[in-house]
C-alpha positions as YAML, in Angstrom:
chain: A
units: angstrom
residues:
- id: 1
  name: UNK
  ca: [-0.02, 0.03, -0.06]
- id: 2
  name: UNK
  ca: [1.18, 3.46, -1.03]
- id: 3
  name: UNK
  ca: [0.82, 6.54, 0.67]
- id: 4
  name: UNK
  ca: [-0.70, 8.39, -2.12]
- id: 5
  name: UNK
  ca: [-3.43, 6.63, -4.04]
- id: 6
  name: UNK
  ca: [-3.05, 7.10, -7.96]
- id: 7
  name: UNK
  ca: [-5.45, 4.41, -9.00]
- id: 8
  name: UNK
  ca: [-8.26, 6.32, -10.77]
- id: 9
  name: UNK
  ca: [-11.77, 4.53, -11.17]
- id: 10
  name: UNK
  ca: [-14.39, 5.64, -13.92]
- id: 11
  name: UNK
  ca: [-18.02, 6.77, -12.80]
- id: 12
  name: UNK
  ca: [-20.62, 4.32, -14.17]
- id: 13
  name: UNK
  ca: [-22.29, 5.24, -17.09]
- id: 14
  name: UNK
  ca: [-25.41, 7.63, -16.61]
- id: 15
  name: UNK
  ca: [-28.50, 7.11, -18.35]
- id: 16
  name: UNK
  ca: [-30.05, 8.79, -21.27]
- id: 17
  name: UNK
  ca: [-30.17, 12.58, -20.79]
- id: 18
  name: UNK
  ca: [-32.89, 13.00, -23.46]
- id: 19
  name: UNK
  ca: [-35.54, 14.18, -20.91]
- id: 20
  name: UNK
  ca: [-33.59, 16.71, -19.19]
- id: 21
  name: UNK
  ca: [-33.88, 19.32, -21.99]
- id: 22
  name: UNK
  ca: [-37.62, 18.76, -21.88]
- id: 23
  name: UNK
  ca: [-37.83, 19.22, -18.05]
- id: 24
  name: UNK
  ca: [-35.99, 22.11, -18.20]
- id: 25
  name: UNK
  ca: [-37.89, 23.59, -21.09]
- id: 26
  name: UNK
  ca: [-41.23, 22.95, -19.27]
- id: 27
  name: UNK
  ca: [-39.74, 24.56, -16.20]
- id: 28
  name: UNK
  ca: [-39.13, 27.52, -18.18]
- id: 29
  name: UNK
  ca: [-42.44, 27.65, -19.74]
- id: 30
  name: UNK
  ca: [-44.01, 27.69, -16.06]
- id: 31
  name: UNK
  ca: [-42.07, 30.26, -14.96]
- id: 32
  name: UNK
  ca: [-43.28, 32.52, -17.95]
- id: 33
  name: UNK
  ca: [-46.94, 31.86, -17.43]
- id: 34
  name: UNK
  ca: [-46.19, 32.50, -13.46]
- id: 35
  name: UNK
  ca: [-44.85, 35.99, -14.54]
- id: 36
  name: UNK
  ca: [-47.61, 36.74, -17.18]
- id: 37
  name: UNK
  ca: [-50.29, 36.05, -14.79]
- id: 38
  name: UNK
  ca: [-48.90, 37.30, -11.48]
- id: 39
  name: UNK
  ca: [-47.23, 40.40, -12.89]
- id: 40
  name: UNK
  ca: [-47.85, 41.10, -16.57]
- id: 41
  name: UNK
  ca: [-51.61, 40.48, -16.67]
- id: 42
  name: UNK
  ca: [-52.69, 42.47, -13.55]
- id: 43
  name: UNK
  ca: [-50.74, 45.49, -14.60]
- id: 44
  name: UNK
  ca: [-52.19, 45.80, -17.97]
- id: 45
  name: UNK
  ca: [-55.71, 45.51, -16.54]
- id: 46
  name: UNK
  ca: [-54.81, 48.71, -14.27]
- id: 47
  name: UNK
  ca: [-53.39, 50.49, -17.05]
- id: 48
  name: UNK
  ca: [-56.37, 49.84, -19.17]
- id: 49
  name: UNK
  ca: [-58.83, 50.91, -16.09]
- id: 50
  name: UNK
  ca: [-56.80, 54.16, -15.66]
- id: 51
  name: UNK
  ca: [-56.99, 54.75, -19.35]
- id: 52
  name: UNK
  ca: [-60.56, 54.36, -19.32]
- id: 53
  name: UNK
  ca: [-61.07, 56.68, -16.27]
- id: 54
  name: UNK
  ca: [-58.93, 59.41, -17.91]
- id: 55
  name: UNK
  ca: [-60.91, 59.59, -21.12]
- id: 56
  name: UNK
  ca: [-64.13, 59.47, -19.30]
- id: 57
  name: UNK
  ca: [-63.54, 62.53, -17.45]
- id: 58
  name: UNK
  ca: [-66.22, 65.29, -17.85]
- id: 59
  name: UNK
  ca: [-66.98, 69.02, -16.28]
- id: 60
  name: UNK
  ca: [-68.46, 68.52, -13.13]
- id: 61
  name: UNK
  ca: [-66.97, 65.36, -11.79]
- id: 62
  name: UNK
  ca: [-65.48, 65.34, -8.32]
- id: 63
  name: UNK
  ca: [-62.07, 63.97, -8.70]
- id: 64
  name: UNK
  ca: [-58.82, 62.96, -6.22]
- id: 65
  name: UNK
  ca: [-55.53, 63.05, -7.55]
- id: 66
  name: UNK
  ca: [-52.47, 60.58, -6.97]
- id: 67
  name: UNK
  ca: [-51.05, 63.38, -4.54]
- id: 68
  name: UNK
  ca: [-54.24, 63.25, -2.89]
- id: 69
  name: UNK
  ca: [-55.86, 66.86, -3.87]
- id: 70
  name: UNK
  ca: [-59.38, 66.59, -4.10]
- id: 71
  name: UNK
  ca: [-61.50, 69.00, -6.52]
- id: 72
  name: UNK
  ca: [-64.24, 69.50, -9.02]
- id: 73
  name: UNK
  ca: [-63.70, 69.65, -12.77]
- id: 74
  name: UNK
  ca: [-63.97, 72.99, -14.37]
- id: 75
  name: UNK
  ca: [-62.50, 72.36, -17.71]
- id: 76
  name: UNK
  ca: [-61.04, 69.38, -19.50]
- id: 77
  name: UNK
  ca: [-58.24, 70.10, -21.92]
- id: 78
  name: UNK
  ca: [-56.41, 67.53, -24.39]
- id: 79
  name: UNK
  ca: [-53.64, 66.65, -21.91]
- id: 80
  name: UNK
  ca: [-54.86, 68.77, -18.49]
- id: 81
  name: UNK
  ca: [-57.88, 69.52, -16.68]
- id: 82
  name: UNK
  ca: [-58.59, 72.34, -14.51]
- id: 83
  name: UNK
  ca: [-59.68, 71.33, -11.22]
- id: 84
  name: UNK
  ca: [-61.50, 73.82, -8.83]
- id: 85
  name: UNK
  ca: [-60.27, 72.93, -5.24]
- id: 86
  name: UNK
  ca: [-61.92, 75.57, -3.24]
- id: 87
  name: UNK
  ca: [-63.65, 79.02, -3.93]
- id: 88
  name: UNK
  ca: [-61.79, 81.17, -6.41]
- id: 89
  name: UNK
  ca: [-58.89, 78.65, -6.33]
- id: 90
  name: UNK
  ca: [-58.16, 76.45, -9.65]
- id: 91
  name: UNK
  ca: [-55.43, 74.39, -10.50]
- id: 92
  name: UNK
  ca: [-54.21, 72.88, -13.67]
- id: 93
  name: UNK
  ca: [-53.65, 69.26, -13.55]
- id: 94
  name: UNK
  ca: [-52.40, 66.57, -15.91]
- id: 95
  name: UNK
  ca: [-54.83, 63.99, -16.69]
- id: 96
  name: UNK
  ca: [-52.31, 61.38, -15.86]
- id: 97
  name: UNK
  ca: [-52.14, 62.38, -12.47]
- id: 98
  name: UNK
  ca: [-55.96, 61.62, -11.67]
- id: 99
  name: UNK
  ca: [-56.25, 59.01, -8.86]
- id: 100
  name: UNK
  ca: [-59.96, 58.14, -8.81]
- id: 101
  name: UNK
  ca: [-63.38, 59.90, -9.27]
- id: 102
  name: UNK
  ca: [-65.64, 60.43, -6.50]
- id: 103
  name: UNK
  ca: [-69.16, 59.92, -5.86]
- id: 104
  name: UNK
  ca: [-71.14, 63.31, -6.56]
- id: 105
  name: UNK
  ca: [-71.55, 65.30, -3.11]
- id: 106
  name: UNK
  ca: [-68.28, 63.75, -1.52]
- id: 107
  name: UNK
  ca: [-66.74, 67.38, -1.69]
- id: 108
  name: UNK
  ca: [-69.73, 68.81, 0.08]
- id: 109
  name: UNK
  ca: [-69.49, 66.15, 2.78]
- id: 110
  name: UNK
  ca: [-65.93, 66.80, 3.52]
- id: 111
  name: UNK
  ca: [-66.70, 70.46, 3.96]
- id: 112
  name: UNK
  ca: [-69.07, 69.71, 6.46]
- id: 113
  name: UNK
  ca: [-66.70, 68.01, 8.90]
...
């Protein structure tokens, strides 16, 4: 017996690896589907809803902006709207900054409190 072992043994022959490529392809397809249904599809749905909101804005609608400003629309322009936030105070805001429309009478209820 020698101090350093110099004999090398070959590994046993492996099975056919043809299914490994198919399995990897299935995993990749699964990840794509997961990303689509969890990330891409909900984001597209939200974007479409916001686009419908922006195009349906009209004079007299009560809105809240992404920054939290509440007001009533006085004039609708191509890319901007004029919003009355209090008596004699109007602001010009980009349409894309609108967060939501409010039910009619919300501003009057806010002023009572």
